[in-house]
N, C-alpha and C positions, 0 to 999 in steps of 0.2 A: 403263705405260712411265714411266720417270723423266725429269724435265725439270729443268734448272738455270735458275732465275729470277735474273737479275742485276738488282739494284735500282740504277738509275742516277740519281743526284741531279744537280742543276744549281745551282751556287752563285750564279747570277744571278737565280734565282727566290725569291720570298718564301714560306717554309714555315710562317709563323706561323698561317695558317688551315687547315693540313692536318689532316685527321682523324687520330686516334691509330691506330697500327698494331696494337696489342694485340688488338682485336676480330677483325681479319682473321686473325691468327695463331691465336687460340683457335678460330675457326670452322673453319678448314682442318685444324687439329690434331685436333679432335673427329671430323672426317669422314675422318681418316687420309689426307688429300690432301697436307698438308705434313709431310714426314718430319723435317726439321731445317733450321736456318739460323741466321744471326747477322748482326749489324751489323759493319761494318769501320771501322777508324780512318780519319781523314782522309787524303787523298793526301799531305799534307805529311809524314806519318809513314812513307810507303812507302820502300822501298829497291829500286832497279832493279839487277839483276845481269846482266852480259854476260861472256862468255869470248871473248877475241880473241887468237889466237896463243898459246894456252895460258895467258894471263894473265887472272886474274879482275878485272874492272872493276866497281866498285861506285859507284853514283850515288845520293845521297840525293834522294828525291822520286819521283814517278810516272814511268811509262814515257813518257807523252805529256802535254804541256801542253795541257789542255783544260778548258773550263768544266764539262763533264759528267764525272762520275767514278762508279765503282762504290762504292756506299755500303753494300752488304750483299748477301746471297745467300740463296736458299731452294731446297731440293730438294723437288720436288713429284712425286707419283706419280699419274698421270692415265690415263684410258682412251684419250685422244686429245689431239692438239695443240690442238684447239679448246677442250677443257676446261681445258687449261693456260693458254691465252690468256685465257679468261674469268676464271680465278683471278687472273691478273696484272692484268687490268683493274680488279679490285676492290681492288687494293693502293692505299693512300692516296698513296704516292709517285708513282703513275701520273698524278696530277692536277697535279704540278709538275715531274716529271722524265720518265723513260722506263723501261720494263721490257723487258729482253731475255730471251726465252724460247728455250731451246736444248735439244734432246733430248740425252740421254746417248748416247755412241757405242754402237751395238747390240752386245751381248755374245754371243759364241758359247757353246755348252754348256761348252767347256773353260775359259771365263772366269767361269763362275758362281761367286760368292763362297763359297757353302757347299761346292760341289764342290772348290774350291781348298783349304779347310780339311781336308776329308776326304782330299784327296791328301797333305797333310802328315802326317796321322795314319797313312795307309797306308804312307808312306815310313818312318815310325818303326817300324811293325810289321815291315816287310821288313828294315830295318837291324838290328833285334834278332834276327831269324831268322838273318841272316848274321853276327851278332856283329861288326858293322862300326861301331866307335865314331865314325869320321870322318863316316859318313853320318848317324848320330844327331845329332851336334853341328852338322852343316850345316843342320839344321832350326831352329836357334836363332839369334837376332840376337846380334852380339858384345856388346851391352850388355843382354842379357836378364837380368831379375831372377828368380832361381830360389830357391825354398825347398822343401826336402824333409825329411821326418822319417820315418825308417825304421830298424829294428834298434836302436832306442834312441838313435840319433844324429841330430843336426840338421845339415843341410848347406845353405849359402847361397852363391849366386853361380855363374857359369858354370864357373869353375875347379874348384870343388868338385864340380860335376855331371860335369865331364869326368873327374875322377879316379874318381868313383863308377861311371860307365859302364864305364870301362876295367877297374876292379876286378871288376865284375860279369861281364864277358865273359871275364876271365882265370880265374875260378874255376869255369867250366862247360866241359864237354867237347863240347857239341853246340849246336844252335840254342836260342835263347831264344824261347819262344812268348809273344807279347804279345796277349792277348785283351781286346778293348774291349767294355765293357758299359754300358748305360744312357747312351749318348752323346746329349747335347743341345747344339745349336749356335745361337748368335745372331750374325748377321753382316751387315755392309753392305759397301760398296765399299772402305772403308779399314781397318776393324778388325773383329775377331771374337772371340768367347768360346766356350769349350766346357767342358762338365763331363762327367765319365765315371768309371767304375770300370775300372781297368787291372789285369788279372791277369797276372803274370809267372811262368812255369813253365819249369824246366830241370833237368837232372841235373848235379850238381857233379862235378868230377874225382875226388872221393873216393867217388862212388857215392850220396851222399845227395841228397835231393830239395829243390830250391828251389821254393817256392810262396808267393807274396806278392800281395796285392791292395791297390792304392792308390786312394784317392779323389783325383782330380786335377782342378784348375781351371786352364785354360790361356787366355792372351790372345795374339792374333795381330795382326800388322801387315802391311799390303800395302807392299812396298818397290819396287813398280813391275813387276818381272818375276815375282815370286812372293810367297807369304806366308811369314812366319817367326814363330817363337814369341818373344814379347818378355816374357812373364810366365808363370810356372808355379809352382803350389803343389800339393804332393803329400804326402799323409799315409798311412802304412800303416795298414790297418784293425786290424792287430795292436797298434798303439800307441794307437788311438782309445779 
């Protein structure tokens, strides 16, 4: 289970005698207990945002004036809360500040990060079968960075991709079969990456056969309610 470890400093305590943090990071990293983490800037550099009556209110500084503040965070993966507590107790800041250990909200099967990426890929496959350009493009973030090289042409950006998808669907008279091969996925709660071979087959309106295989690398971002594609690079194997 994953735990968020909030490293809370106290500006009234002397940190000059505190042990270095690096050995703690290296030890837990080597044992795959610490997944990632980072220090945070001082509270004086924080910005607090509130919305009241539809108006965005920005205040420079932390949410609450207190001597204790969150100085950093670590994401741990432990078998139990006790194991996470023991890891927190070994953190050097625990000797001068405090460590808050909090479990991640339990995820149901439908919230599994890898399943969420596969759902996007399945939606793309179904949208191609239905020749629905709107559904295809809804899988991409508005600021997605896209690079495709096929048919001897280079296309960059979402606008060019939109045109290419519409052109593809316009030149065929039936469904476009999208076959995914050799799919590999790396994902966590926030971002994900996938690599695959995508074979597109269809029959053009003039009776000729469309058959192209692309090597595709895709980056995804969690936008809260769903995953979207934020980066995609595709190269036709005919051009490789």
